[in-house]
Structure formats: structure tokens, C-alpha cells
matplotlib code that plots the C-alpha trace (Angstrom):
import matplotlib.pyplot as plt

x = [8.0, 4.6, 1.4, -1.1, -5.0, -6.4, -6.1, -9.4, -8.8, -7.7, -10.5, -8.8, -5.2, -4.1, -0.7, -0.2, 2.7, 2.9, 5.9, 4.9, 1.7, 3.4, 5.2, 3.2, -0.5, -1.6, 0.4, -0.9, -4.7, -3.8, -2.5, -5.7, -7.8, -5.3, -5.5, -9.4, -9.1, -12.1, -9.9, -10.2, -6.9, -6.6, -3.4, -2.6, -2.1, -5.5, -7.0, -5.0, -6.4, -9.9, -9.3, -7.9, -10.9, -13.6, -11.6, -13.0, -10.3, -9.3, -5.8, -2.6, -1.8, 1.4, 2.7, 5.3, 6.4, 9.1, 12.0, 10.4, 7.0, 8.0, 10.3, 7.6, 5.3, 2.5, 1.0, 0.8, -1.0, -3.4, -4.5, -5.4, -7.0, -9.3, -10.1, -10.6, -13.1, -15.1, -15.1, -12.7, -9.8, -6.4, -4.7, -1.2, 0.8, 4.1, 5.9, 9.0, 10.6, 13.3, 14.2, 15.3, 11.9, 10.6, 14.0, 14.0, 10.1, 11.4, 14.2, 17.2, 20.4, 22.1, 20.1, 21.2, 18.5, 15.1, 11.7, 10.7, 14.0, 13.6, 9.8, 10.8, 13.3, 11.1, 8.2, 10.3, 11.8, 8.0, 7.2, 10.2, 9.5, 5.7, 7.3, 9.4, 7.0, 6.4, 3.1, 0.5, 2.0, 1.8, -1.8, -2.6, -1.2, -0.7, -4.0, -4.3, -1.4, -1.1, 0.8, 2.3, 4.2, 2.6, 5.0, 3.9, 0.4, 2.3, 3.9, 0.7, 1.2, 4.8, 4.2, 1.2, 3.3, 6.2, 3.7, 2.4, 6.0, 6.6, 3.7, 5.9, 8.4, 7.5, 9.1, 7.3, 3.9, 2.0, 2.7, 1.1, -2.4, -3.7, -5.8, -4.4, -6.2, -4.4, -5.3, -4.0, -4.1, -4.3, -7.6, -8.8, -7.5, -9.4, -12.6, -11.7, -11.3, -14.6, -16.4, -14.8, -15.8, -19.1, -19.6, -18.3, -20.5, -17.6, -18.1]
y = [-37.8, -39.4, -37.7, -36.9, -36.6, -35.6, -31.8, -29.8, -28.3, -24.7, -22.4, -19.1, -17.7, -14.5, -13.0, -11.3, -9.2, -5.8, -6.5, -10.2, -9.0, -6.3, -8.5, -11.9, -11.2, -11.0, -14.1, -16.1, -15.2, -16.1, -19.4, -20.0, -19.3, -21.5, -24.4, -24.1, -23.9, -21.7, -20.2, -16.6, -14.8, -11.8, -9.4, -6.7, -3.9, -4.3, -4.3, -1.5, 0.7, -0.2, 1.3, 4.6, 4.6, 4.2, 6.7, 9.3, 11.9, 14.9, 15.7, 13.6, 9.8, 9.1, 5.5, 4.4, 0.9, -1.5, -0.8, -3.5, -2.3, 1.1, -0.1, -2.1, 1.1, -0.9, 2.1, 4.3, 1.7, 0.3, 3.2, 5.6, 2.9, 2.2, 5.8, 6.3, 3.3, 5.0, 8.3, 10.1, 12.4, 11.0, 11.9, 13.0, 10.0, 10.2, 7.0, 6.3, 2.8, 1.9, -1.6, 0.1, 0.9, -2.8, -4.2, -1.8, -2.8, -6.4, -5.3, -5.6, -4.5, -3.8, -0.3, 2.7, 4.6, 3.5, 2.9, 6.7, 8.0, 5.7, 6.6, 10.4, 9.9, 8.1, 10.2, 13.3, 11.6, 11.0, 14.4, 15.7, 13.6, 15.1, 18.3, 17.8, 16.8, 20.3, 22.5, 19.7, 19.0, 22.5, 22.6, 19.1, 18.1, 14.7, 13.6, 9.7, 7.8, 4.1, 1.9, -0.2, -3.0, -5.2, -3.9, -0.3, -0.3, -1.6, 2.0, 4.0, 6.3, 7.1, 7.7, 10.1, 12.0, 12.3, 14.0, 16.2, 17.1, 18.3, 20.5, 22.8, 23.0, 26.0, 24.5, 21.1, 22.2, 23.0, 19.5, 17.8, 17.8, 18.9, 15.7, 12.5, 9.3, 6.1, 3.0, -0.3, -2.8, -5.8, -4.8, -4.4, -7.7, -9.3, -7.4, -8.6, -12.1, -12.1, -10.7, -13.1, -16.1, -14.7, -14.2, -17.7, -19.4, -20.7, -19.1]
z = [0.2, 0.6, -1.2, 1.4, 0.6, 3.8, 3.6, 2.5, -1.1, -1.4, -2.2, -2.3, -2.7, -0.8, -1.7, 1.7, 0.7, -1.4, -3.4, -4.7, -6.4, -7.7, -9.9, -10.2, -9.5, -13.0, -14.0, -11.1, -12.2, -15.6, -14.6, -12.5, -15.6, -18.0, -15.5, -15.3, -11.7, -10.2, -7.4, -6.9, -6.2, -4.1, -3.6, -1.2, -3.9, -5.6, -2.3, -1.3, -4.2, -3.4, 0.1, -1.6, -3.7, -0.7, 1.4, -0.9, 0.4, -1.8, -2.2, -3.2, -2.2, -0.7, -0.6, 1.9, 0.5, -0.1, -2.7, -5.0, -4.8, -5.7, -8.5, -9.9, -10.6, -9.8, -7.6, -10.4, -12.3, -9.9, -8.0, -10.8, -12.7, -9.9, -9.3, -13.2, -13.4, -10.6, -12.4, -10.1, -11.4, -11.7, -8.3, -7.8, -6.4, -4.5, -3.2, -1.4, -0.7, 1.5, 3.2, 6.5, 8.2, 7.9, 9.1, 12.1, 12.8, 13.0, 15.6, 13.0, 15.2, 12.0, 11.6, 13.3, 15.4, 16.4, 14.9, 15.6, 14.0, 11.0, 10.6, 10.6, 7.9, 5.7, 5.8, 5.2, 2.1, 1.1, 1.7, -0.4, -3.2, -3.1, -3.1, -6.1, -8.3, -9.0, -9.3, -9.0, -5.5, -4.4, -5.2, -3.6, -0.3, 0.8, 2.5, 1.9, 3.0, 1.9, 4.3, 1.4, 3.6, 5.8, 8.7, 8.6, 10.1, 13.2, 13.5, 12.1, 15.3, 14.8, 11.2, 11.7, 14.5, 11.8, 9.4, 12.0, 12.9, 9.3, 9.5, 11.7, 8.9, 6.8, 3.8, 3.9, 5.4, 2.4, 1.2, 4.2, 4.7, 8.2, 8.4, 6.9, 6.1, 6.2, 4.4, 5.7, 2.5, 4.8, 6.5, 2.7, 1.5, 4.3, 3.1, -0.5, 0.4, 2.2, -1.0, -3.2, -1.1, -0.7, -4.6, -5.2, -2.4, -0.6, 2.7]

ax = plt.figure().add_subplot(projection="3d")
ax.plot(x, y, z, "-o")
ax.set_aspect("equal")
plt.show()
């Protein structure tokens, strides 16, 4: 094809996905440095970690995410590191990843049940994962919930209702805080981008 030169230059790169930066963010940042390109790179996972940090909530952190994000282990690396740099104690982190919820939110007809049913199932699995962590979980209920997929903020109300319902289950109630705080990494990504552009004088 014909090369065009009428587009404005790229002044920042945003990886607007939770799974992609879990595997490639550091490589992309290294490439920008190696190529001497002054282009800031913002990833959703790191931005979400800032959201957890600034939430300043006690208790454990629950992460609802994609299968790939959970498998990468990025949540167990990034969020404790951010809290550690801020002088905060290392939190207990529980995570659960499954492809079905995102597909159901998108309206996939191949998934049985509706959004509320799938949300209830995934939230229960997350709470059970936290419970199975042992003594640390019993002493620290899930208080901060990271919506680790760009689809999940669309069903935040249903997610909170599912957590509230589990408070009525005597076996799981101790592992869910009475009031929960939600972190939407997408919102924090926008804030991070704003900061990066301002710092570089690129706004």
C-alpha cells in the first residue's frame, strides 16, 4: 500500500486491555527505550495497581479477571509492589479468572444462563478462592475488588449484589467485607495517561 505522512505523530501508547500488558508491557517499554522514542506507555494493570494504592482500604484484595491475566501472575507482582513502595503492608490477594463472564456480557448465545447468573457464579468462586487461602483470609475479608477486565465495570452493580448475597451465607460471610470498594482500572488508565501527557508537556 501507499505510505501516508498526513497523520499526526503518536505521542503516547495505551494498552487498553488487562491481559496484553500482563505479558508485554515491560517489553514494549524496553523497546521504546531501545529505539530512543520518547513515547510514554500506559498499561491497564499498572494503572489498576495505582487505584488499589489510592483506595487506601484495609482488608484483602479480590481480583476478577481474565484467565490469561490470572495465569500471568501479574496481579500478585504489581499490586503488592505498588503497596510496598508506599510503605503499606503486603495484602492478601485472591483472584479468579474465567472467560465466560466477558462472553456473557458481550451477549454470547453459547453461554448458558444470563449475566446475573454468571456473575453470581464467578463471585462465589472468587470468595471460595479467598477462603481456601487459609488463616490470612479468615482475618482479612475481601474489601477491595479489582474489576480486572474492561467488560466488568459494565456489570458492577450485579457484581456487588452477588457479594452482598454471599454475606447471607454463614460459611462465606466472614470472607466478604460488609462494604466493598471497587477499582475500575480503565478509569485509572485515563488518569495515568493524563499524568504522563502532562509530565511530558504533550497535552
